[in-house]
LOTI-89641 format. One record per residue: x, y, z of N, C-alpha, C in turn; residue number from 1. Coordinates in Angstrom, 2 decimals. Example, Ala and Ser with C-alpha at 12.3 -4.5 7.8 and 13.67 -1.06 7.14 Angstrom:
<sites>
+---------+---------+---------+---------+----------+---------+---------+---------+---------+------+
:  n.east : n.north :    n.up : ca.east : ca.north :   ca.up :  c.east : c.north :    c.up : resi :
+---------+---------+---------+---------+----------+---------+---------+---------+---------+------+
:   13.19 :   -5.69 :    7.80 :   12.30 :    -4.50 :    7.80 :   13.20 :   -3.30 :    7.80 :    1 :
:   12.85 :   -2.25 :    7.08 :   13.67 :    -1.06 :    7.14 :   12.90 :    0.03 :    7.87 :    2 :
+---------+---------+---------+---------+----------+---------+---------+---------+---------+------+
</sites>
This chain:
<sites>
+---------+---------+---------+---------+----------+---------+---------+---------+---------+------+
:  n.east : n.north :    n.up : ca.east : ca.north :   ca.up :  c.east : c.north :    c.up : resi :
+---------+---------+---------+---------+----------+---------+---------+---------+---------+------+
:   -5.20 :  -23.47 :    3.35 :   -5.79 :   -22.24 :    3.80 :   -5.83 :  -21.22 :    2.67 :    1 :
:   -6.79 :  -20.35 :    2.73 :   -6.94 :   -19.31 :    1.72 :   -5.91 :  -18.22 :    1.93 :    2 :
:   -5.89 :  -17.28 :    1.05 :   -4.93 :   -16.20 :    1.19 :   -5.41 :  -15.21 :    2.23 :    3 :
:   -4.47 :  -14.65 :    2.94 :   -4.78 :   -13.65 :    3.95 :   -4.32 :  -12.31 :    3.41 :    4 :
:   -5.23 :  -11.37 :    3.23 :   -4.80 :   -10.07 :    2.71 :   -3.89 :   -9.37 :    3.71 :    5 :
:   -2.95 :   -8.69 :    3.22 :   -1.99 :    -8.00 :    4.08 :   -2.06 :   -6.51 :    3.80 :    6 :
:   -1.62 :   -5.71 :    4.77 :   -1.47 :    -4.28 :    4.54 :   -0.36 :   -4.08 :    3.54 :    7 :
:   -0.55 :   -3.21 :    2.58 :    0.46 :    -2.97 :    1.57 :    0.79 :   -1.49 :    1.48 :    8 :
:    2.07 :   -1.17 :    1.38 :    2.40 :     0.24 :    1.19 :    1.94 :    0.68 :   -0.18 :    9 :
:    1.41 :    1.85 :   -0.27 :    0.98 :     2.40 :   -1.54 :    2.02 :    3.42 :   -1.99 :   10 :
:    2.12 :    3.63 :   -3.30 :    3.08 :     4.63 :   -3.76 :    2.83 :    5.96 :   -3.06 :   11 :
:    3.90 :    6.58 :   -2.64 :    3.76 :     7.85 :   -1.94 :    5.04 :    8.63 :   -2.04 :   12 :
:    5.31 :    9.44 :   -1.05 :    6.47 :    10.31 :   -1.12 :    7.78 :    9.55 :   -1.04 :   13 :
:    7.76 :    8.28 :   -0.65 :    9.01 :     7.51 :   -0.62 :    9.46 :    7.14 :   -2.02 :   14 :
:    8.59 :    7.30 :   -3.01 :    8.92 :     6.90 :   -4.36 :    9.64 :    7.98 :   -5.16 :   15 :
:    9.52 :    9.22 :   -4.72 :   10.14 :    10.28 :   -5.51 :   10.45 :   11.47 :   -4.62 :   16 :
:   11.48 :   12.22 :   -4.96 :   11.81 :    13.39 :   -4.17 :   10.81 :   14.52 :   -4.46 :   17 :
:   10.67 :   15.41 :   -3.51 :    9.85 :    16.60 :   -3.74 :   10.50 :   17.41 :   -4.85 :   18 :
:    9.71 :   18.11 :   -5.61 :   10.21 :    18.86 :   -6.77 :   11.33 :   19.83 :   -6.38 :   19 :
:   11.20 :   20.48 :   -5.23 :   12.21 :    21.45 :   -4.82 :   13.54 :   20.80 :   -4.44 :   20 :
:   13.51 :   19.49 :   -4.13 :   14.73 :    18.80 :   -3.73 :   15.30 :   17.92 :   -4.85 :   21 :
:   14.65 :   17.88 :   -5.99 :   14.99 :    16.92 :   -7.03 :   16.45 :   16.95 :   -7.45 :   22 :
:   17.06 :   18.11 :   -7.49 :   18.43 :    18.18 :   -7.96 :   19.45 :   17.91 :   -6.86 :   23 :
:   19.10 :   18.19 :   -5.61 :   20.07 :    18.05 :   -4.52 :   19.86 :   16.81 :   -3.67 :   24 :
:   18.64 :   16.26 :   -3.65 :   18.37 :    15.15 :   -2.74 :   17.43 :   14.14 :   -3.38 :   25 :
:   17.56 :   12.90 :   -2.95 :   16.65 :    11.84 :   -3.37 :   16.06 :   11.23 :   -2.11 :   26 :
:   14.75 :   11.05 :   -2.10 :   14.05 :    10.51 :   -0.93 :   14.35 :    9.02 :   -0.78 :   27 :
:   14.16 :    8.50 :    0.44 :   14.33 :     7.06 :    0.66 :   13.39 :    6.26 :   -0.22 :   28 :
:   13.79 :    5.04 :   -0.55 :   12.96 :     4.14 :   -1.36 :   12.72 :    2.85 :   -0.58 :   29 :
:   11.54 :    2.27 :   -0.83 :   11.20 :     1.01 :   -0.17 :   12.12 :   -0.10 :   -0.65 :   30 :
:   12.48 :   -0.99 :    0.25 :   13.10 :    -2.26 :   -0.11 :   11.99 :   -3.28 :   -0.03 :   31 :
:   12.33 :   -4.55 :   -0.24 :   11.35 :    -5.62 :   -0.04 :   11.18 :   -5.81 :    1.45 :   32 :
:   10.00 :   -5.52 :    1.95 :    9.71 :    -5.61 :    3.38 :    8.45 :   -6.43 :    3.60 :   33 :
:    8.37 :   -7.06 :    4.76 :    7.20 :    -7.86 :    5.10 :    5.98 :   -6.95 :    5.24 :   34 :
:    4.87 :   -7.40 :    4.68 :    3.62 :    -6.65 :    4.81 :    3.11 :   -6.76 :    6.25 :   35 :
:    2.42 :   -5.73 :    6.71 :    1.80 :    -5.85 :    8.03 :    0.79 :   -6.99 :    8.06 :   36 :
:    0.64 :   -7.59 :    9.22 :   -0.36 :    -8.65 :    9.41 :   -1.73 :   -7.99 :    9.50 :   37 :
:   -2.71 :   -8.60 :    8.83 :   -4.09 :    -8.11 :    8.95 :   -4.64 :   -8.73 :   10.22 :   38 :
:   -4.84 :   -7.96 :   11.29 :   -5.29 :    -8.55 :   12.56 :   -6.59 :   -9.34 :   12.41 :   39 :
:   -6.64 :  -10.49 :   13.05 :   -7.81 :   -11.36 :   12.95 :   -9.09 :  -10.65 :   13.38 :   40 :
:   -9.02 :   -9.88 :   14.45 :  -10.20 :    -9.17 :   14.94 :  -10.68 :   -8.16 :   13.90 :   41 :
:   -9.75 :   -7.51 :   13.23 :  -10.11 :    -6.53 :   12.20 :  -10.74 :   -7.24 :   11.00 :   42 :
:  -10.18 :   -8.39 :   10.62 :  -10.74 :    -9.17 :    9.51 :  -12.15 :   -9.62 :    9.83 :   43 :
:  -12.35 :  -10.15 :   11.04 :  -13.66 :   -10.69 :   11.40 :  -14.73 :   -9.60 :   11.51 :   44 :
:  -14.31 :   -8.40 :   11.82 :  -15.26 :    -7.29 :   11.95 :  -15.38 :   -6.46 :   10.67 :   45 :
:  -14.60 :   -6.83 :    9.66 :  -14.68 :    -6.13 :    8.37 :  -14.00 :   -4.77 :    8.35 :   46 :
:  -13.04 :   -4.55 :    9.24 :  -12.34 :    -3.26 :    9.28 :  -11.41 :   -3.12 :    8.08 :   47 :
:  -11.46 :   -1.99 :    7.44 :  -10.55 :    -1.62 :    6.36 :  -10.13 :   -0.17 :    6.59 :   48 :
:   -9.03 :    0.21 :    5.99 :   -8.62 :     1.60 :    6.11 :   -7.17 :    1.79 :    5.76 :   49 :
:   -6.76 :    3.06 :    5.78 :   -5.38 :     3.40 :    5.49 :   -4.77 :    4.13 :    6.68 :   50 :
:   -3.57 :    3.71 :    7.04 :   -2.80 :     4.36 :    8.09 :   -1.70 :    5.14 :    7.39 :   51 :
:   -1.55 :    6.41 :    7.72 :   -0.45 :     7.19 :    7.17 :    0.57 :    7.40 :    8.27 :   52 :
:    1.75 :    6.82 :    8.07 :    2.83 :     6.91 :    9.04 :    3.89 :    7.88 :    8.55 :   53 :
:    4.56 :    8.53 :    9.49 :    5.74 :     9.34 :    9.19 :    6.92 :    8.58 :    9.79 :   54 :
:    7.89 :    8.25 :    8.93 :    9.04 :     7.47 :    9.37 :   10.32 :    8.26 :    9.13 :   55 :
:   11.16 :    8.30 :   10.15 :   12.49 :     8.88 :    9.97 :   13.41 :    7.73 :    9.58 :   56 :
:   13.90 :    7.79 :    8.34 :   14.78 :     6.75 :    7.82 :   16.23 :    7.23 :    8.02 :   57 :
:   17.00 :    6.45 :    8.78 :   18.39 :     6.79 :    9.07 :   19.26 :    6.62 :    7.83 :   58 :
:   20.46 :    7.13 :    7.90 :   21.40 :     7.03 :    6.78 :   21.73 :    5.58 :    6.44 :   59 :
:   21.54 :    4.66 :    7.41 :   21.80 :     3.24 :    7.12 :   20.53 :    2.50 :    6.65 :   60 :
:   19.42 :    3.23 :    6.49 :   18.20 :     2.62 :    5.97 :   17.23 :    2.10 :    7.02 :   61 :
:   17.63 :    2.12 :    8.31 :   16.73 :     1.68 :    9.38 :   15.72 :    2.77 :    9.70 :   62 :
:   14.56 :    2.37 :   10.23 :   13.56 :     3.32 :   10.69 :   13.93 :    3.69 :   12.13 :   63 :
:   14.25 :    4.96 :   12.35 :   14.65 :     5.41 :   13.69 :   13.48 :    5.92 :   14.50 :   64 :
:   12.59 :    6.67 :   13.90 :   11.42 :     7.21 :   14.58 :   10.21 :    6.97 :   13.71 :   65 :
:    9.07 :    6.76 :   14.35 :    7.86 :     6.42 :   13.61 :    6.65 :    6.97 :   14.36 :   66 :
:    5.79 :    7.69 :   13.64 :    4.58 :     8.23 :   14.25 :    3.41 :    8.06 :   13.29 :   67 :
:    2.22 :    8.09 :   13.85 :    1.01 :     8.04 :   13.04 :    0.62 :    9.47 :   12.67 :   68 :
:    0.58 :    9.75 :   11.37 :    0.12 :    11.06 :   10.90 :   -1.39 :   11.07 :   10.75 :   69 :
:   -1.94 :    9.92 :   10.30 :   -3.38 :     9.81 :   10.13 :   -3.79 :    8.37 :   10.43 :   70 :
:   -4.67 :    8.22 :   11.41 :   -5.13 :     6.91 :   11.82 :   -6.10 :    6.32 :   10.80 :   71 :
:   -6.16 :    4.99 :   10.80 :   -7.15 :     4.29 :    9.98 :   -8.54 :    4.39 :   10.63 :   72 :
:   -8.55 :    4.76 :   11.90 :   -9.79 :     4.76 :   12.66 :   -9.95 :    3.51 :   13.50 :   73 :
:   -9.00 :    2.57 :   13.34 :   -9.04 :     1.30 :   14.08 :   -7.68 :    1.06 :   14.72 :   74 :
:   -7.66 :    0.97 :   16.05 :   -6.39 :     0.81 :   16.76 :   -5.64 :   -0.44 :   16.33 :   75 :
:   -6.36 :   -1.54 :   16.04 :   -5.67 :    -2.78 :   15.67 :   -4.93 :   -2.64 :   14.34 :   76 :
:   -5.52 :   -1.93 :   13.38 :   -4.84 :    -1.70 :   12.09 :   -3.65 :   -0.76 :   12.27 :   77 :
:   -3.85 :    0.29 :   13.06 :   -2.75 :     1.23 :   13.31 :   -1.57 :    0.53 :   13.96 :   78 :
:   -1.84 :   -0.30 :   14.98 :   -0.77 :    -1.03 :   15.68 :   -0.03 :   -1.96 :   14.73 :   79 :
:   -0.77 :   -2.68 :   13.90 :   -0.16 :    -3.61 :   12.97 :    0.77 :   -2.89 :   11.99 :   80 :
:    0.32 :   -1.75 :   11.49 :    1.15 :    -0.95 :   10.57 :    2.42 :   -0.48 :   11.27 :   81 :
:    2.28 :    0.04 :   12.48 :    3.46 :     0.51 :   13.24 :    4.45 :   -0.62 :   13.49 :   82 :
:    3.95 :   -1.77 :   13.94 :    4.83 :    -2.90 :   14.26 :    5.60 :   -3.37 :   13.04 :   83 :
:    4.95 :   -3.40 :   11.88 :    5.63 :    -3.85 :   10.67 :    6.65 :   -2.83 :   10.17 :   84 :
:    6.23 :   -1.58 :   10.05 :    7.09 :    -0.57 :    9.43 :    8.31 :   -0.26 :   10.29 :   85 :
:    8.20 :   -0.39 :   11.62 :    9.39 :    -0.12 :   12.45 :   10.51 :   -1.13 :   12.18 :   86 :
:   10.18 :   -2.28 :   11.59 :   11.20 :    -3.30 :   11.25 :   11.68 :   -3.19 :    9.80 :   87 :
:   11.05 :   -2.31 :    9.02 :   11.41 :    -2.20 :    7.60 :   12.79 :   -1.60 :    7.41 :   88 :
:   13.34 :   -1.90 :    6.26 :   14.60 :    -1.29 :    5.82 :   14.31 :   -0.54 :    4.52 :   89 :
:   14.97 :    0.58 :    4.36 :   14.84 :     1.41 :    3.17 :   16.21 :    1.59 :    2.53 :   90 :
:   16.21 :    1.91 :    1.25 :   17.42 :     2.46 :    0.66 :   17.37 :    3.91 :    1.11 :   91 :
:   18.38 :    4.37 :    1.84 :   18.29 :     5.70 :    2.46 :   18.22 :    6.82 :    1.43 :   92 :
:   17.69 :    7.95 :    1.90 :   17.70 :     9.15 :    1.08 :   19.14 :    9.60 :    0.90 :   93 :
:   19.35 :   10.38 :   -0.14 :   20.71 :    10.86 :   -0.41 :   20.67 :   12.36 :   -0.66 :   94 :
:   21.71 :   13.00 :   -0.17 :   21.88 :    14.42 :   -0.44 :   23.31 :   14.59 :   -0.94 :   95 :
:   23.41 :   15.13 :   -2.12 :   24.72 :    15.31 :   -2.76 :   25.45 :   13.96 :   -2.86 :   96 :
:   24.67 :   12.90 :   -3.10 :   25.23 :    11.57 :   -3.29 :   25.53 :   10.78 :   -2.03 :   97 :
:   25.37 :   11.40 :   -0.86 :   25.68 :    10.72 :    0.40 :   24.40 :   10.35 :    1.13 :   98 :
:   24.36 :    9.15 :    1.74 :   23.18 :     8.75 :    2.51 :   22.95 :    9.69 :    3.70 :   99 :
:   21.71 :   10.10 :    3.90 :   21.35 :    10.98 :    5.01 :   20.03 :   10.53 :    5.63 :  100 :
:   19.79 :   10.92 :    6.87 :   18.52 :    10.66 :    7.53 :   17.47 :   11.59 :    6.94 :  101 :
:   16.26 :   11.06 :    6.71 :   15.16 :    11.84 :    6.16 :   13.85 :   11.30 :    6.66 :  102 :
:   12.86 :   12.18 :    6.76 :   11.50 :    11.76 :    7.08 :   10.77 :   11.45 :    5.79 :  103 :
:    9.93 :   10.44 :    5.82 :    9.15 :    10.05 :    4.65 :    7.77 :    9.59 :    5.12 :  104 :
:    6.74 :    9.88 :    4.34 :    5.40 :     9.39 :    4.63 :    5.25 :    7.98 :    4.08 :  105 :
:    4.67 :    7.09 :    4.88 :    4.48 :     5.71 :    4.48 :    3.00 :    5.36 :    4.64 :  106 :
:    2.26 :    5.33 :    3.52 :    0.86 :     4.92 :    3.61 :    0.75 :    3.40 :    3.61 :  107 :
:   -0.06 :    2.86 :    4.52 :   -0.30 :     1.42 :    4.59 :   -1.80 :    1.21 :    4.51 :  108 :
:   -2.22 :    0.49 :    3.47 :   -3.64 :     0.30 :    3.21 :   -4.06 :   -1.13 :    3.54 :  109 :
:   -5.13 :   -1.26 :    4.30 :   -5.69 :    -2.56 :    4.65 :   -7.01 :   -2.72 :    3.91 :  110 :
:   -7.08 :   -3.73 :    3.04 :   -8.28 :    -3.98 :    2.25 :   -8.60 :   -5.47 :    2.32 :  111 :
:   -9.84 :   -5.80 :    2.67 :  -10.28 :    -7.19 :    2.68 :  -10.64 :   -7.59 :    1.26 :  112 :
:  -10.36 :   -8.85 :    0.94 :  -10.67 :    -9.37 :   -0.41 :  -11.75 :  -10.42 :   -0.29 :  113 :
:  -12.54 :  -10.55 :   -1.36 :  -13.64 :   -11.54 :   -1.36 :  -13.15 :  -12.97 :   -1.29 :  114 :
:  -11.97 :  -13.25 :   -1.84 :  -11.46 :   -14.62 :   -1.85 :  -10.75 :  -14.99 :   -0.55 :  115 :
:  -11.19 :  -14.41 :    0.54 :  -10.56 :   -14.60 :    1.83 :  -11.13 :  -15.80 :    2.58 :  116 :
:  -11.50 :  -16.82 :    1.84 :  -12.10 :   -18.00 :    2.47 :  -11.01 :  -18.99 :    2.87 :  117 :
:  -11.32 :  -19.84 :    3.80 :  -10.41 :   -20.88 :    4.25 :  -10.93 :  -22.20 :    3.72 :  118 :
:  -10.05 :  -22.96 :    3.06 :  -10.49 :   -24.25 :    2.50 :   -9.87 :  -25.42 :    3.23 :  119 :
+---------+---------+---------+---------+----------+---------+---------+---------+---------+------+
</sites>
């Protein structure tokens, strides 16, 4: 079978702390997490887009709360992003060296590739 493109997190606010917090806090960072599944219906219809999620990352790195800040415009892509990210683990944010709960934006981009053929 050919490769199936997956939703991938893009660099965003989880990669660096906001300038005003740089000295006192560090934002959560991505760990190795499974990419969202590209829904078959979305692939067959040529749907692409980016879902922007807001995730509350607990002090232990689990996602405690998750909401859609900006929809991709396609419910199937939004659902896939939510289902994947709610299972993700992060290196938690830190304040004064101690792990703390923090909200972070998580962009998930769905892009179809030309080499998406099945052999």
